[in-house]
PyMOL Python script that loads the backbone (N, CA, C, O; Angstrom):
from pymol import cmd

cmd.read_pdbstr("""\
ATOM      1  N   MET A   1     -12.079   5.493  -4.198  1.00  0.00           N
ATOM      2  CA  MET A   1     -12.341   6.886  -3.894  1.00  0.00           C
ATOM      3  C   MET A   1     -11.522   7.778  -4.827  1.00  0.00           C
ATOM      4  O   MET A   1     -12.077   8.535  -5.624  1.00  0.00           O
ATOM      5  N   PHE A   2     -10.191   7.679  -4.718  1.00  0.00           N
ATOM      6  CA  PHE A   2      -9.328   8.435  -5.620  1.00  0.00           C
ATOM      7  C   PHE A   2      -8.763   7.459  -6.631  1.00  0.00           C
ATOM      8  O   PHE A   2      -7.981   6.575  -6.281  1.00  0.00           O
ATOM      9  N   ASP A   3      -9.151   7.616  -7.866  1.00  0.00           N
ATOM     10  CA  ASP A   3      -8.666   6.737  -8.915  1.00  0.00           C
ATOM     11  C   ASP A   3      -7.735   7.545  -9.806  1.00  0.00           C
ATOM     12  O   ASP A   3      -8.130   8.040 -10.862  1.00  0.00           O
ATOM     13  N   ILE A   4      -6.473   7.670  -9.352  1.00  0.00           N
ATOM     14  CA  ILE A   4      -5.480   8.445 -10.092  1.00  0.00           C
ATOM     15  C   ILE A   4      -4.640   7.471 -10.901  1.00  0.00           C
ATOM     16  O   ILE A   4      -3.999   6.575 -10.350  1.00  0.00           O
ATOM     17  N   GLY A   5      -4.652   7.655 -12.194  1.00  0.00           N
ATOM     18  CA  GLY A   5      -3.888   6.800 -13.088  1.00  0.00           C
ATOM     19  C   GLY A   5      -2.535   7.413 -13.414  1.00  0.00           C
ATOM     20  O   GLY A   5      -2.197   8.485 -12.913  1.00  0.00           O
ATOM     21  N   PRO A   6      -1.765   6.736 -14.248  1.00  0.00           N
ATOM     22  CA  PRO A   6      -0.435   7.232 -14.603  1.00  0.00           C
ATOM     23  C   PRO A   6      -0.476   8.572 -15.341  1.00  0.00           C
ATOM     24  O   PRO A   6       0.412   9.405 -15.159  1.00  0.00           O
ATOM     25  N   THR A   7      -1.485   8.779 -16.160  1.00  0.00           N
ATOM     26  CA  THR A   7      -1.585  10.045 -16.894  1.00  0.00           C
ATOM     27  C   THR A   7      -1.786  11.211 -15.941  1.00  0.00           C
ATOM     28  O   THR A   7      -1.165  12.263 -16.099  1.00  0.00           O
ATOM     29  N   GLU A   8      -2.649  11.028 -14.957  1.00  0.00           N
ATOM     30  CA  GLU A   8      -2.891  12.093 -13.986  1.00  0.00           C
ATOM     31  C   GLU A   8      -1.646  12.374 -13.152  1.00  0.00           C
ATOM     32  O   GLU A   8      -1.352  13.528 -12.839  1.00  0.00           O
ATOM     33  N   LEU A   9      -0.907  11.308 -12.786  1.00  0.00           N
ATOM     34  CA  LEU A   9       0.324  11.503 -12.018  1.00  0.00           C
ATOM     35  C   LEU A   9       1.362  12.288 -12.816  1.00  0.00           C
ATOM     36  O   LEU A   9       2.059  13.137 -12.261  1.00  0.00           O
ATOM     37  N   ILE A  10       1.468  12.011 -14.106  1.00  0.00           N
ATOM     38  CA  ILE A  10       2.414  12.742 -14.955  1.00  0.00           C
ATOM     39  C   ILE A  10       2.015  14.210 -15.049  1.00  0.00           C
ATOM     40  O   ILE A  10       2.874  15.090 -14.999  1.00  0.00           O
ATOM     41  N   ILE A  11       0.731  14.477 -15.184  1.00  0.00           N
ATOM     42  CA  ILE A  11       0.259  15.866 -15.249  1.00  0.00           C
ATOM     43  C   ILE A  11       0.542  16.590 -13.937  1.00  0.00           C
ATOM     44  O   ILE A  11       0.995  17.734 -13.949  1.00  0.00           O
ATOM     45  N   ILE A  12       0.278  15.934 -12.806  1.00  0.00           N
ATOM     46  CA  ILE A  12       0.545  16.545 -11.498  1.00  0.00           C
ATOM     47  C   ILE A  12       2.030  16.811 -11.336  1.00  0.00           C
ATOM     48  O   ILE A  12       2.414  17.878 -10.856  1.00  0.00           O
ATOM     49  N   LEU A  13       2.878  15.861 -11.729  1.00  0.00           N
ATOM     50  CA  LEU A  13       4.326  16.035 -11.638  1.00  0.00           C
ATOM     51  C   LEU A  13       4.791  17.196 -12.509  1.00  0.00           C
ATOM     52  O   LEU A  13       5.645  17.975 -12.086  1.00  0.00           O
ATOM     53  N   ALA A  14       4.249  17.328 -13.713  1.00  0.00           N
ATOM     54  CA  ALA A  14       4.620  18.435 -14.596  1.00  0.00           C
ATOM     55  C   ALA A  14       4.229  19.773 -13.985  1.00  0.00           C
ATOM     56  O   ALA A  14       4.992  20.736 -14.072  1.00  0.00           O
ATOM     57  N   ILE A  15       3.064  19.849 -13.373  1.00  0.00           N
ATOM     58  CA  ILE A  15       2.628  21.100 -12.734  1.00  0.00           C
ATOM     59  C   ILE A  15       3.534  21.439 -11.561  1.00  0.00           C
ATOM     60  O   ILE A  15       3.907  22.598 -11.379  1.00  0.00           O
ATOM     61  N   VAL A  16       3.893  20.433 -10.762  1.00  0.00           N
ATOM     62  CA  VAL A  16       4.780  20.672  -9.615  1.00  0.00           C
ATOM     63  C   VAL A  16       6.137  21.169 -10.089  1.00  0.00           C
ATOM     64  O   VAL A  16       6.698  22.087  -9.492  1.00  0.00           O
ATOM     65  N   ILE A  17       6.673  20.580 -11.149  1.00  0.00           N
ATOM     66  CA  ILE A  17       7.971  21.023 -11.674  1.00  0.00           C
ATOM     67  C   ILE A  17       7.875  22.446 -12.211  1.00  0.00           C
ATOM     68  O   ILE A  17       8.801  23.237 -12.029  1.00  0.00           O
ATOM     69  N   LEU A  18       6.777  22.781 -12.866  1.00  0.00           N
ATOM     70  CA  LEU A  18       6.611  24.144 -13.373  1.00  0.00           C
ATOM     71  C   LEU A  18       6.499  25.158 -12.236  1.00  0.00           C
ATOM     72  O   LEU A  18       7.034  26.262 -12.335  1.00  0.00           O
ATOM     73  N   VAL A  19       5.817  24.792 -11.172  1.00  0.00           N
ATOM     74  CA  VAL A  19       5.619  25.725 -10.063  1.00  0.00           C
ATOM     75  C   VAL A  19       6.908  25.902  -9.267  1.00  0.00           C
ATOM     76  O   VAL A  19       7.314  27.031  -8.991  1.00  0.00           O
ATOM     77  N   PHE A  20       7.551  24.801  -8.896  1.00  0.00           N
ATOM     78  CA  PHE A  20       8.718  24.887  -8.022  1.00  0.00           C
ATOM     79  C   PHE A  20      10.028  24.989  -8.780  1.00  0.00           C
ATOM     80  O   PHE A  20      10.979  25.582  -8.270  1.00  0.00           O
ATOM     81  N   GLY A  21      10.108  24.447  -9.947  1.00  0.00           N
ATOM     82  CA  GLY A  21      11.360  24.415 -10.686  1.00  0.00           C
ATOM     83  C   GLY A  21      12.168  23.203 -10.265  1.00  0.00           C
ATOM     84  O   GLY A  21      12.015  22.707  -9.148  1.00  0.00           O
ATOM     85  N   PRO A  22      13.024  22.727 -11.149  1.00  0.00           N
ATOM     86  CA  PRO A  22      13.764  21.497 -10.843  1.00  0.00           C
ATOM     87  C   PRO A  22      14.748  21.645  -9.686  1.00  0.00           C
ATOM     88  O   PRO A  22      14.967  20.686  -8.946  1.00  0.00           O
ATOM     89  N   GLY A  23      15.344  22.820  -9.512  1.00  0.00           N
ATOM     90  CA  GLY A  23      16.313  23.018  -8.430  1.00  0.00           C
ATOM     91  C   GLY A  23      15.673  22.962  -7.058  1.00  0.00           C
ATOM     92  O   GLY A  23      16.142  22.250  -6.170  1.00  0.00           O
ATOM     93  N   ARG A  24      14.601  23.715  -6.892  1.00  0.00           N
ATOM     94  CA  ARG A  24      13.911  23.729  -5.601  1.00  0.00           C
ATOM     95  C   ARG A  24      13.256  22.395  -5.309  1.00  0.00           C
ATOM     96  O   ARG A  24      13.173  21.979  -4.154  1.00  0.00           O
ATOM     97  N   LEU A  25      12.789  21.720  -6.353  1.00  0.00           N
ATOM     98  CA  LEU A  25      12.159  20.417  -6.170  1.00  0.00           C
ATOM     99  C   LEU A  25      13.185  19.395  -5.680  1.00  0.00           C
ATOM    100  O   LEU A  25      12.880  18.586  -4.803  1.00  0.00           O
ATOM    101  N   ALA A  26      14.389  19.423  -6.233  1.00  0.00           N
ATOM    102  CA  ALA A  26      15.439  18.498  -5.804  1.00  0.00           C
ATOM    103  C   ALA A  26      15.831  18.755  -4.355  1.00  0.00           C
ATOM    104  O   ALA A  26      16.018  17.814  -3.584  1.00  0.00           O
ATOM    105  N   ARG A  27      15.956  20.035  -3.983  1.00  0.00           N
ATOM    106  CA  ARG A  27      16.279  20.358  -2.583  1.00  0.00           C
ATOM    107  C   ARG A  27      15.170  19.915  -1.649  1.00  0.00           C
ATOM    108  O   ARG A  27      15.435  19.393  -0.566  1.00  0.00           O
ATOM    109  N   ALA A  28      13.929  20.120  -2.064  1.00  0.00           N
ATOM    110  CA  ALA A  28      12.793  19.720  -1.228  1.00  0.00           C
ATOM    111  C   ALA A  28      12.778  18.208  -1.032  1.00  0.00           C
ATOM    112  O   ALA A  28      12.526  17.734   0.075  1.00  0.00           O
ATOM    113  N   MET A  29      13.043  17.453  -2.080  1.00  0.00           N
ATOM    114  CA  MET A  29      13.079  15.994  -1.947  1.00  0.00           C
ATOM    115  C   MET A  29      14.219  15.561  -1.031  1.00  0.00           C
ATOM    116  O   MET A  29      14.072  14.612  -0.260  1.00  0.00           O
ATOM    117  N   GLY A  30      15.355  16.254  -1.113  1.00  0.00           N
ATOM    118  CA  GLY A  30      16.469  15.947  -0.213  1.00  0.00           C
ATOM    119  C   GLY A  30      16.106  16.206   1.237  1.00  0.00           C
ATOM    120  O   GLY A  30      16.440  15.412   2.116  1.00  0.00           O
ATOM    121  N   GLU A  31      15.423  17.315   1.490  1.00  0.00           N
ATOM    122  CA  GLU A  31      15.003  17.635   2.855  1.00  0.00           C
ATOM    123  C   GLU A  31      13.966  16.640   3.362  1.00  0.00           C
ATOM    124  O   GLU A  31      13.981  16.268   4.535  1.00  0.00           O
ATOM    125  N   ILE A  32      13.079  16.216   2.493  1.00  0.00           N
ATOM    126  CA  ILE A  32      12.086  15.207   2.896  1.00  0.00           C
ATOM    127  C   ILE A  32      12.796  13.900   3.243  1.00  0.00           C
ATOM    128  O   ILE A  32      12.443  13.241   4.221  1.00  0.00           O
ATOM    129  N   GLY A  33      13.783  13.530   2.452  1.00  0.00           N
ATOM    130  CA  GLY A  33      14.552  12.318   2.737  1.00  0.00           C
ATOM    131  C   GLY A  33      15.285  12.403   4.060  1.00  0.00           C
ATOM    132  O   GLY A  33      15.311  11.433   4.818  1.00  0.00           O
ATOM    133  N   LYS A  34      15.887  13.562   4.352  1.00  0.00           N
ATOM    134  CA  LYS A  34      16.570  13.747   5.634  1.00  0.00           C
ATOM    135  C   LYS A  34      15.587  13.662   6.794  1.00  0.00           C
ATOM    136  O   LYS A  34      15.898  13.091   7.839  1.00  0.00           O
ATOM    137  N   GLY A  35      14.408  14.227   6.607  1.00  0.00           N
ATOM    138  CA  GLY A  35      13.389  14.168   7.657  1.00  0.00           C
ATOM    139  C   GLY A  35      12.929  12.747   7.927  1.00  0.00           C
ATOM    140  O   GLY A  35      12.759  12.351   9.081  1.00  0.00           O
ATOM    141  N   ILE A  36      12.728  11.980   6.864  1.00  0.00           N
ATOM    142  CA  ILE A  36      12.317  10.581   7.028  1.00  0.00           C
ATOM    143  C   ILE A  36      13.418   9.787   7.718  1.00  0.00           C
ATOM    144  O   ILE A  36      13.136   8.970   8.595  1.00  0.00           O
ATOM    145  N   ARG A  37      14.667  10.020   7.331  1.00  0.00           N
ATOM    146  CA  ARG A  37      15.791   9.318   7.947  1.00  0.00           C
ATOM    147  C   ARG A  37      15.899   9.664   9.426  1.00  0.00           C
ATOM    148  O   ARG A  37      16.138   8.788  10.258  1.00  0.00           O
ATOM    149  N   SER A  38      15.722  10.938   9.753  1.00  0.00           N
ATOM    150  CA  SER A  38      15.768  11.363  11.149  1.00  0.00           C
ATOM    151  C   SER A  38      14.642  10.722  11.952  1.00  0.00           C
ATOM    152  O   SER A  38      14.851  10.300  13.090  1.00  0.00           O
ATOM    153  N   PHE A  39      13.458  10.648  11.368  1.00  0.00           N
ATOM    154  CA  PHE A  39      12.317  10.023  12.036  1.00  0.00           C
ATOM    155  C   PHE A  39      12.594   8.551  12.306  1.00  0.00           C
ATOM    156  O   PHE A  39      12.326   8.060  13.403  1.00  0.00           O
ATOM    157  N   ARG A  40      13.128   7.844  11.315  1.00  0.00           N
ATOM    158  CA  ARG A  40      13.444   6.423  11.499  1.00  0.00           C
ATOM    159  C   ARG A  40      14.518   6.237  12.564  1.00  0.00           C
ATOM    160  O   ARG A  40      14.422   5.330  13.390  1.00  0.00           O
ATOM    161  N   ASP A  41      15.550   7.099  12.550  1.00  0.00           N
ATOM    162  CA  ASP A  41      16.603   7.000  13.552  1.00  0.00           C
ATOM    163  C   ASP A  41      16.053   7.223  14.954  1.00  0.00           C
ATOM    164  O   ASP A  41      16.440   6.526  15.892  1.00  0.00           O
ATOM    165  N   SER A  42      15.157   8.184  15.101  1.00  0.00           N
ATOM    166  CA  SER A  42      14.593   8.444  16.426  1.00  0.00           C
ATOM    167  C   SER A  42      13.726   7.279  16.886  1.00  0.00           C
ATOM    168  O   SER A  42      13.709   6.957  18.075  1.00  0.00           O
ATOM    169  N   LEU A  43      13.007   6.642  15.964  1.00  0.00           N
ATOM    170  CA  LEU A  43      12.215   5.471  16.341  1.00  0.00           C
ATOM    171  C   LEU A  43      13.106   4.316  16.770  1.00  0.00           C
ATOM    172  O   LEU A  43      12.819   3.643  17.761  1.00  0.00           O
ATOM    173  N   SER A  44      14.179   4.083  16.035  1.00  0.00           N
ATOM    174  CA  SER A  44      15.055   2.964  16.382  1.00  0.00           C
ATOM    175  C   SER A  44      15.803   3.239  17.678  1.00  0.00           C
ATOM    176  O   SER A  44      16.022   2.312  18.457  1.00  0.00           O
ATOM    177  N   SER A  45      16.201   4.479  17.934  1.00  0.00           N
ATOM    178  CA  SER A  45      16.881   4.785  19.190  1.00  0.00           C
ATOM    179  C   SER A  45      15.912   4.688  20.362  1.00  0.00           C
ATOM    180  O   SER A  45      16.313   4.316  21.465  1.00  0.00           O
ATOM    181  N   GLU A  46      14.647   5.016  20.140  1.00  0.00           N
ATOM    182  CA  GLU A  46      13.642   4.884  21.193  1.00  0.00           C
ATOM    183  C   GLU A  46      13.419   3.416  21.529  1.00  0.00           C
ATOM    184  O   GLU A  46      13.278   3.063  22.700  1.00  0.00           O
ATOM    185  N   GLU A  47      13.385   2.560  20.516  1.00  0.00           N
ATOM    186  CA  GLU A  47      13.221   1.128  20.753  1.00  0.00           C
ATOM    187  C   GLU A  47      14.418   0.573  21.510  1.00  0.00           C
ATOM    188  O   GLU A  47      14.254  -0.268  22.394  1.00  0.00           O
ATOM    189  N   LYS A  48      15.622   1.034  21.174  1.00  0.00           N
ATOM    190  CA  LYS A  48      16.818   0.573  21.873  1.00  0.00           C
ATOM    191  C   LYS A  48      16.796   1.013  23.327  1.00  0.00           C
ATOM    192  O   LYS A  48      17.148   0.234  24.213  1.00  0.00           O
ATOM    193  N   SER A  49      16.385   2.253  23.586  1.00  0.00           N
ATOM    194  CA  SER A  49      16.351   2.734  24.966  1.00  0.00           C
ATOM    195  C   SER A  49      15.278   2.009  25.763  1.00  0.00           C
ATOM    196  O   SER A  49      15.454   1.784  26.960  1.00  0.00           O
ATOM    197  N   ASP A  50      14.169   1.636  25.127  1.00  0.00           N
ATOM    198  CA  ASP A  50      13.136   0.863  25.812  1.00  0.00           C
ATOM    199  C   ASP A  50      13.655  -0.516  26.193  1.00  0.00           C
ATOM    200  O   ASP A  50      13.386  -0.995  27.295  1.00  0.00           O
ATOM    201  N   SER A  51      14.389  -1.154  25.302  1.00  0.00           N
ATOM    202  CA  SER A  51      14.895  -2.491  25.605  1.00  0.00           C
ATOM    203  C   SER A  51      15.973  -2.431  26.679  1.00  0.00           C
ATOM    204  O   SER A  51      16.083  -3.352  27.488  1.00  0.00           O
ATOM    205  N   VAL A  52      16.771  -1.367  26.704  1.00  0.00           N
ATOM    206  CA  VAL A  52      17.795  -1.210  27.731  1.00  0.00           C
ATOM    207  C   VAL A  52      17.139  -0.963  29.077  1.00  0.00           C
ATOM    208  O   VAL A  52      17.562  -1.542  30.077  1.00  0.00           O
ATOM    209  N   SER A  53      16.120  -0.120  29.130  1.00  0.00           N
ATOM    210  CA  SER A  53      15.455   0.158  30.399  1.00  0.00           C
ATOM    211  C   SER A  53      14.701  -1.069  30.895  1.00  0.00           C
ATOM    212  O   SER A  53      14.599  -1.267  32.106  1.00  0.00           O
ATOM    213  N   ASP A  54      14.170  -1.895  30.005  1.00  0.00           N
ATOM    214  CA  ASP A  54      13.503  -3.126  30.411  1.00  0.00           C
ATOM    215  C   ASP A  54      14.503  -4.122  30.985  1.00  0.00           C
ATOM    216  O   ASP A  54      14.166  -4.878  31.896  1.00  0.00           O
ATOM    217  N   ALA A  55      15.708  -4.133  30.473  1.00  0.00           N
ATOM    218  CA  ALA A  55      16.726  -5.059  30.952  1.00  0.00           C
ATOM    219  C   ALA A  55      17.209  -4.669  32.344  1.00  0.00           C
ATOM    220  O   ALA A  55      17.635  -5.538  33.105  1.00  0.00           O
ATOM    221  N   ASN A  56      17.154  -3.393  32.696  1.00  0.00           N
ATOM    222  CA  ASN A  56      17.630  -2.924  33.988  1.00  0.00           C
ATOM    223  C   ASN A  56      16.607  -3.106  35.102  1.00  0.00           C
ATOM    224  O   ASN A  56      16.939  -2.903  36.270  1.00  0.00           O
ATOM    225  N   VAL A  57      15.391  -3.476  34.782  1.00  0.00           N
ATOM    226  CA  VAL A  57      14.348  -3.662  35.787  1.00  0.00           C
ATOM    227  C   VAL A  57      14.508  -5.041  36.402  1.00  0.00           C
ATOM    228  O   VAL A  57      14.575  -6.046  35.695  1.00  0.00           O
ATOM    229  N   THR A  58      14.567  -5.077  37.738  1.00  0.00           N
ATOM    230  CA  THR A  58      14.689  -6.364  38.420  1.00  0.00           C
ATOM    231  C   THR A  58      13.316  -6.823  38.887  1.00  0.00           C
ATOM    232  O   THR A  58      12.568  -6.034  39.464  1.00  0.00           O
ATOM    233  N   PRO A  59      12.976  -8.066  38.651  1.00  0.00           N
ATOM    234  CA  PRO A  59      11.667  -8.560  39.093  1.00  0.00           C
ATOM    235  C   PRO A  59      11.628  -8.724  40.607  1.00  0.00           C
ATOM    236  O   PRO A  59      12.658  -8.965  41.237  1.00  0.00           O
ATOM    237  N   LYS A  60      10.448  -8.595  41.184  1.00  0.00           N
ATOM    238  CA  LYS A  60      10.295  -8.718  42.644  1.00  0.00           C
ATOM    239  C   LYS A  60       9.939 -10.127  43.029  1.00  0.00           C
ATOM    240  O   LYS A  60       9.771 -10.420  44.213  1.00  0.00           O
TER     241      LYS A  60
END
""", "prot")
cmd.dss("prot")
cmd.show_as("cartoon", "prot")
cmd.util.cbc("prot")
cmd.orient("prot")
């Protein structure tokens, strides 16, 4: 469907750098990284809380 090669990716990256500038682009990538890390942490803490709540259930 989408056949994007390396040349097209380089052109897209150049346009993004021209539009946002290298400073804003670096900050945006940092914020995206923090968001991904926060998402992963919330998933892992949810899994831990599920396993703890399962351990506290007594069978009948």
